[in-house]
N, C-alpha and C positions, 0 to 999 in steps of 0.2 A: 100340926106345925112342924113336927119332926120330919115328915116326908118332904115338905116344902123346903126345909133347910137342906136336906140331903140333895135335892135337885139343884138348888142354888149353888151348893158347894161343888157338886160335880161340874156344873157349868163354869164355875170360877176356875177350877183346875184345868178344864179343857182350854179356856182362854189363856191360862198361864203356859200350858204346853205348846199352844200354837205360837205364842209370843216368843218362847224360848227357841222353838224351831226356826222362826223367822230370823231371830238374832244370830243363831248359828249359821244359817244359810248366808246371810249378808256378810257375816264375818269371813266366811270362806271366799265369797266373791271379792271382798276387799283384799284378802291375801293374794288372790290370783291377779287382781288388777294392779296392785302395787308391784308385784314381781314383774309383770309385763311392761308397766309404763311409769313406775316410780311413785313417790308419795305425794306429789303435788297435783291436786285436782285440776288446777288451771291448765296443766300440760297433759292431763290423763283423762280422756273422755270416759273411760270405763270406771274410773274412780269417782268421777262426778255423778255417774249413774248410780253408783253405790250410795253416795250421799243422799240422793233423791229417794231411793228405795228405803234407806234407813229411816228417813223422816216419815215416809209413808206408813211404816209399821211402828212408829213412835220409839225407835231405838235411840237412847240418849246419846247426845253428842260426845260425851266423854267415853262411851263405849266404842263409838266409831273411831275416835282418835286413838284409843288403846289398841284397837284392832290394827290400825295403820302402823303403830309403833311396834307391835309384835311382828308384823309382816316385814319390817325392816331389820329385825334382830337376827343375830347369827343362828339362833336356834329355831327360826321360823319353820313351820310345817310347809312342805312343798306339796300343794294340792294339784292334782291333775284332773282336768275335765274329761269325763268319759260318758258317752251316751250308749245306752242299752236299748234294744228293741225286742218286742215279743208280742205274744197274743195272750190276752186274758181268756177266761172261760167264755164259750159261746162266740168265739171269733172276733172279739173286740181288739183292735190294734192299740198297743201301749208303747209309749216312748218314755224312757227314764233318763233324766239328766242327773249326773252325779259329780261331786267334787271329792276326790279321795286321795289319801296318801298311801293307799295300799290297794291297788286294783285287783289283786288276787282275792283279798277278803271281800271286796265289794261285789265282784261278779259272782262269787259263791253265795253271798247273801241274796242278791237279786234273783239268781236262779232258784234258790230255795223258796223265795216268796212266790214266784211263778208256779213252781212245781206243786207246792202245798195247796195252792188255790185252784189247781186244775188247769193252769195255763201252761205256756211254754216260752222259754227264752229263745229268741231267734238270732240270726246272724246280722251283721251290719248291712243296712240297706233293705232289710226285709219288710219294714213298715214305714220307714222315714218318708217314703214317697207319698204316703197318705196324709201328710201334714205339710202345710205351707208355713214358712218361717217369716215372722213379721217383727218389726220394732213397734212396740205398743206404748203409747203415752196416755196418761190420764190427767185431765185438767179440770179445774173448777168450772162449773157451768155459768156462774154469776157473771153478768156483763159480757157474755160471748154470744154473738150471732152465728149460729151453726152454719147457715148457708154462706155467709160472707167468709167465715174461716175456711170452709171447704174450698172455695175458689182461690183463696190466698195460698193454700198449701199444696194445690195440685202439682205445681212445678217442683215440689220438693220430695216427690216420691209417695204422695198420699195414695193409699189403696182403699181405705175404709174410714168412715167417721160416723159416730152415733153416740147414744147414751147407754150407760149400764144401769143395772138395777138400783144402784146407790145414787143415781142422779148426776154422775160425773160424765163428762165428755170423753169418749175413748177415740183416740186417733191411731190408726195403724198405717205404717209405711212399709214398703218392701225392705227386707232384711238388709240389703245392700245400701239402702238409703237412710239407715238409722242416723248416721252422723249428720247428713244434710237436714233431716227433719228436726233433729235436736237443735241444730244451729238456727233453723228458721224460727222455731218457737222462742229461742233465746233472743233473737233479733227483734221479735215482736213484744218482748217483755213478758212472755208467758213462762211461768215456772211450773213445770209438771208436778203433780202429786206423786207420780211414779213414772219411771221410764225403764223398760226392760225388753229383752228379746223373748218372744213367745212363739208357740207353734199352735196353729189352728187346723183342725182336721178338714180335709177337702170335702169329704162326705161323712155323714154320721149314720150309725145304726141304732134302731130302736129295739129294745128288748122288753119282754114281760117283766113285771116287777121283781119276781123271784130271781130271774136270771140277772137282771141289772144289779141286784143286791150282791150276787157273787162277784161281779166285776168291781163294784165299789169297795168290797171287803179287801180285794187284792190291792186296789189303789191306796186304801188306808194303810195297809201293812207296808207298802213301798214308801209312802210319805213319812212314816214313822222311823224308817231306817236312817241312821245318823249320816250316812254318806250320800243320801238322795237329796237333791236340790229341788227338782220339779218333776211332776208326772203328768203326761198328756195322754189322752185316750179319745177314741172316736165314738163313745157311747152318747146317744142323743139325750 
């Protein structure tokens, strides 16, 4: 019984850590969105996206509103979005999106993670070309005909449509068509479970299990860094 309890407790703490990380990530996205477009989601598409993503990770509404209020305050933290590129061990391309109030600290930490893991931090543009950028929307599958929806969305920048492992419909539009796709779904009365910008590798590399483990250990260290928002890589 003791061992079962330890496993369950460890799993519970892992969920809490993930939830806390998601709340922090969305809080920074809210701060950036409010600074760029104001506190009214009706006039600020980026803030509307934050609301959707907050709902997707079960972030309470009062925490979202508190984050908006902080972003409007005189003492608000000014976050800067900075992207870092590099290679994990065994030649895997890695792209790291951050939101930071201290780029000097952030680049030092990101470089440290790469170096300690046997990888290397690259220059701007060194791996970005290996990823395509999309707007990605997840919606509920219930009551949706996938083929009909595909035809209806082609004129709004649709690039890919399918189902994920959780049974949700995933819609990907060209990065530049994010706003058009968002408006098209809204006009059809479809409220996405999440709506975000993502990067998908053009090609992937397959590695033996022990080498793949080296890569995933680096990814885990990067994702745990307080300044890191998202990590993308081309490991299959």
